[in-house]
N, C-alpha and C positions, 0 to 999 in steps of 0.2 A: 423874651422880656428881660432886659438887663436889670440888675439890682445894684443900687449904690451902697457903698459901705456906710453903715450907721450903727453905732453901739446901742444896745438895749440897756434899760435900767433894771430889768428883771433880776431879782436876787434870790429867787426860790427855784427849786426844781419842781417836779410834779406834786410833791407833798411839802407843805411848809414845815419849818423846823418845829414850831410850836403848834402841835395839833390840839393840845389842850384836853382837859377833862372836866366833866361835870360831876360833882359829888352831891348826892341827894339823900336826904333822910325822908323816907316816905311815910304814908299813913296820915297825912294832914289834909283835911278837906279845904279846897280853895274857896275864898270868899272875896268879893269886891268887884271892881270894875276895871276892865282893860280896854284900851283903845287900839283899833286895828291900824297897822301901818300901810304904806303904799305897796302895791303889788310888784313883787320881784319880776314876775313873768311879763309884766307890762313895761316896767321901767327900763329893762335891758334893751328891749326892741325899740323903745322911744329914743334911747341914747344912740342906737345905731342909725335910726332915721335922721338924726341931726346931721349926719354926714352927707345928706342929699343936697344941702345948701351951704353956701359960704357965709350966709348971714347967721347971726347969733340966735340960738334957741334957748329957752328957759323952761325948766321943769321944776314943779313944786311937788311935795309929798313923795319924794324919792326916798325909798327905805335906806337906812344906814346899815348896809349888809356887805359881806365880803364880795359877793358877785358884782355888785355895783362898783366897788373899789377896783376890782380886776378889770371890768369893762372900761372904767375911766383911765386906768393905766394903759390898757391896750390902745385906746384912742390917742392918748398922749404920745405913744410910741409911733403913731402914724403922722404926727405933727399937728394933731387937732388940739385946739385950746380948750381945756376942760377946767372950769373954775367951780369949786365947791364953796359958793359964796355965803351960805348960811345953812343951819341944820335943815336937812331934807330938801335943799334947793341946789340945783346945778345949772350952770350956764355953759353952753357948748358952741364953739365957733369953728367950723371946718373950712378954712380958707383954701390955700393952694397946697393940698395934701399931695405929697410926692412919694412918700415911703409906703407903698401899697403892698405890704407884706405882713401877714398875721402869723406869728411863729407858733411852733408846737407848745412853747411854754404857756401861751395864752389859752390854747385849746385844751391843754391838760388841766388847767385850773378851772375852766368854765366852758362847757360845750356850747353855750349860747353865743360865743364869739363867732361861730360860723354864720350867724345872721348878718354879719358884715359883708358877706359875699354879694348879696343883691344890690345894696346901695352903692358900694364902692365900684362894682363892675358897671352899674348903670351910669354913674356920674363921671367916673374917670376912665372907663373903658378897659381897665385891666386890674387884676389883683392876683396875688399868690397867697393862698390860705391853707393852713394845715388841716388835714383831716383830724377831727377830734379823736384822740387816742392813737394817732399815727396810722398804722396799717390795719388796725383791728376794725375792719369794715362791718363785720357781721352784727355787732351789737349797736342798736340804734343807728342804722346806717344813714348817711347823708346823701345817698344817690338820688333821692327824690328832689332834693334842692338842686343838685347838679343838672338833672334832667329838665327841671323847670327853667334854668338859665339857658340851656340848649334850645328849648322851645321858643325862647325869645331871641335866638340868633347868636348866642355866645359860642365861642370855641373854647373847649376846656380839655386839658390833658392832665393825667394823673401820674406823678412820678415821685418815688421816694417819700411817700407820705404827704405830698403836697398837691393841691389842685392849682394848675396854672391856667387862669381864665383870661380871655380877651373878648372884647366886643368891637369888631371892626366898625368904625364909624359910630353908630348909635344902635342900641338894642332895638329890636322891632317887636311890636305887639304881636300876640299870637294866642293860641289855645294852650293853656297849661292844664293838663288833665292828670291828676294824681290817681294812683291805683287804690289808695285809701286816704282817709282824712289824716292830714299832718298839720299840726299847729305851726311849728316853726317853718315848715315848708311853705305854708300859705303866706306867712309873714315875709319870708325871703322873696317869694314871687311878687308880692305886693310892692316891696321896696325896690325891686328891679323894674317893675312895670310902670311906675309913676313917671319915670323920665324916658321911657321907651317911646319910639315913634309909632303912633297908631293905637289900635284898640286891643286890649288883652282881656281874655276871659279865664277865670280860675275856677276849677271845679274838680272834685268836691272841696269847697273852701271850708276851713275850720270855722266854727261858730262861737268859739270861746270869747268871753267878754274882753279878754286882753287883746284879741285881734281887733275887735270893734273899737277899743281904746286907741289902738294904733291908727286905724282908719280915721278916727275923729281928729287926731293930731295931723295926719297927712292932709286932711281937708283944710285945716287951718293954714297949712303951708302952701295951699293953692292946688293940691292934687284933685283930680276928678275921679272919684271912686263911688260906685254904687253897689250895694248888695241887692241884686235884682231878684234873688230867691234865697231861701235860708242857706243853701250850700253853693251859691253862685255869686262870685264877686266880679264886677266888670270895671275896667280901668281905661280911661282915655288919657294917653300920655301927654305930658306938657314939656315945654323946653326947659323951664327952670322953676324952682321952688323958692319960697321966701322963708325967713325965720319966723318963729311962732312961739307962743307960750302955751303951756299945758300943765294940768294937774293930774298926776297919776291916780288911777282908780285904786280903791281899797283892795287889800289882798284877801281873796275869798279862802285861800288855803290857810293862812294864818288865823282867820276868823274861825274856821272849822276846827283847827287844832285847839284853840282855847275853849270852844264849846265842848269838845271831848274831854279836855282837862278838867273842867268843872264836873262833868258827868261821871268820869271814872274815879274821881276822888270823893264823890258824894258831896260836893260843895254847891254853892249858889253864886253865880257870876253873871254880870252883865257885860256883854261884848259890844262895845260902842263903835259906831261908824262901820258896821259890817255891810258888805254888799249883799243884802238879804235876797234880792231878786235873782241872784246868781247861785244860790245855795239850795234850790228846791229839792233836787234829788237827794242830796246829803241829809237835809232836815227830815225828809220823808222816811229815810232809813232809821234815823234816831227816834222818830215818833213811833215807828213800828216796834222798835226795841224797848219802848216804854220810858224813854227819857223825857222829862218835862222841858220843852223848849217853847218859848213864846216870842214872836216877832213883833216889835213895836217900832215902826218907822225904820230907822237904820240901826236899831239895836236888837240884839238877840239876848233874851233873858233865859238863863239855864238854871233849872232846879234839879240838882242831882241827888236829892234826898231819897229818891226811889231806890238808890243803891243800897241804903241801909235797910230798907223794907224788902229787899230781894225781889224788887218789882221789874227789873230789867228782863227782857225776853230775847232769846236767841232769834236770829233772823238771817236771811240770805240776801246777798246783793252782788251785783257785778258792775265793774267800772265800764265807762264808755265815753266817747267824745261828748262835749257839751251839746245838749243839756243833760247828758247822762251823769252818772256818779263820777266825780273827779278821781282819777287815778292817784293824785297826790294826797287824797284824804283816805285812801284805802287802808294804809297801815295804821293811822290813828284810830280808825273805826274798828279795826280788828282788835286793838288793845281793849277798847271798850267792851267788845263782845266776849272777852275772856271773863267778864264779870256778869254776864247775862245767863239766865236759867235756860238750860237745854242746849241744843245743837245749832250752830251757825255755820254757814258756808260762804266763802268769798271766792269770786271768780274775777281774776285780773285779765282784762282783754286787751290792754294797751301795750304793756311791756312784758317781756319774757323773764325779767329778773327782779320783779318787784315784791317777791315773797321771801327773799333771803333773810329778812329780819326775823322770820318765825323761829329760827333756831335760837336766837337770843331770847325771845319770849319764853321758849320752852325751858331754857336754863333758869328762868325766874319762876318756874312752876306752872306755867300755862299749859293746858292740855290742847295743844295746837298741832295739827298733823298736816304735813305737806303732801297732798294727794298727787300732784304733778307740778310742773313748773308754773302753772297759772291757776291752780285750785288749792285751797286749804280748807280744813274742817276744824272748828273750834268747839270744845265742850266746856260748859261752865255751869255755875260760877266757880272759879278757881282762885284761892288766895295766892297772891304773888309775893315773892320774897326778894330781898335785895340781892344783887349779884354784881360781878365785875363784867362789863359789857363793852363791845366794840361796835362803833357806828359804821355801817357799811356805806351809807349815802345820806343825803340831806333829809328826805322825808322819813326814812327809817330812823334816823337820829332823833327827830322830834318825837316819834312814837315811843322810842326807848325812854325818853324823858318822861312821857306820860305814864308809862308802865312803872318807872321808878317812883314817881310821885304817888302812885296808888299802892305800891308794894309795902310790905312790912320790913323795916330795917333800912340799912344803908346800901346805896348803889354807887359804883364808880363807873362812869361812862366815858370811854376814851374816844377821841376824835371830835371834840366840841367844835372844831373849825368847820366841819361839814354842816352842822346846824346853823352856824353863824353865816353861812353862805346865803340863807334864805329867810332868817328870822331876825328882825331888828330888836336889839336890846332884850334878847330872850330871857337872860338871867334876871335882869331888873324887873321885867314884867311879871315873871313868876314870883319873885320876892314880894312884889307889891300885892299879890293875891294871897300871901301867907305861906308860900312854899318854902321849904328849907333846902335851898340849892346854892351851890357855890361853884364858880368857874375858876380853875387854876391851871398854871402851865404844866404841872406834873401831878400825878396821883400819888399822894403820900398818906392816904387814909384807905385802909382796906375795906372792902365791901363786906356785908354780913355774910358769914359762911353759909353755903348752901347745904341743906340737909342731905345726908347720904341716903 
């Protein structure tokens, strides 16, 4: 597959120059109302889906976050027209895209860029795409995506950190059978199958709401998709798809994060526009822990005053594919359990690296013990104190903000850019709830010294 010379406009390496810091003065209960933004994990896949047609697609309720900006830049580098026409509204037109190369720079910034494999291969018959993280295949591998493309007739070679994919003629429908549930693998298979010739069956297919949001949009484009069983998706390929409009669903992870923020600070907050139907497992754990949560339509009303009465109770939970407890809310919930009476246990079943943040919580005074790579034990309640912290990833970063809001004294959290990847206007939203938080390019205020 020959590549034409074409310059990139990428100006960053794997880490941006301004990673930023949050400076937080803790100990202030949050009060007020916060509105939930559009879902990151839906918006990115919808933007990828827009490359399946040359006609214009319009998306509303797109969150103003770093990952969306990176996806928009990645698409522009392919030759796709991406217009940010209004706040939270994007229009995308993928005409004659010829530059079918996704560089390492995009993959290093945002792993979800790999979801472009399916639609570009299906529509244009070829693509070269970087393995997220180069040759580090062991962590969150993408081999399931590649195997799904091969099941649909693609030829894929792997050389020097890149997948060289071709679909002679047209992809062919087939059986895509995953060894375990994979959300982005399901989405990539869907995006490939809609333009493939014939019938495709995907199993076990992820049941996450964001997957069904993608299915709804593809249906508006003219795709023929049916979820014939909870974990089975069937697709009848079509020759072409049309442009369509779609409103991104609300972000259940952001909603859950603000629910925990209210509870862990002992505040009272209404989380507006929450996708309450998709938060059942999470809300069940909070109720077991003694947190006052009330669902009213699309709002979640949180009464965290039980914190002051020492009414929170330790509990045990494990993450799992939807409708199980979301892995992305595991770390925020662990922060809450540091303030609960007794012992709690957390079992992370989805990813092997999702408990690294526990070391940072321990530096703040939490009695949290890593039992192994996927289990931790928490003993509480434990007063937290301010500290200087480093954000390891997006969801852990949000959790450290919650811990700092609940802590006594000042905290400096390095790596604000990680949080901004997935949370829209996070600083402003917390400020409007009464938090004392500031985002700046460099940390020039020391954290509260830790006790010896």
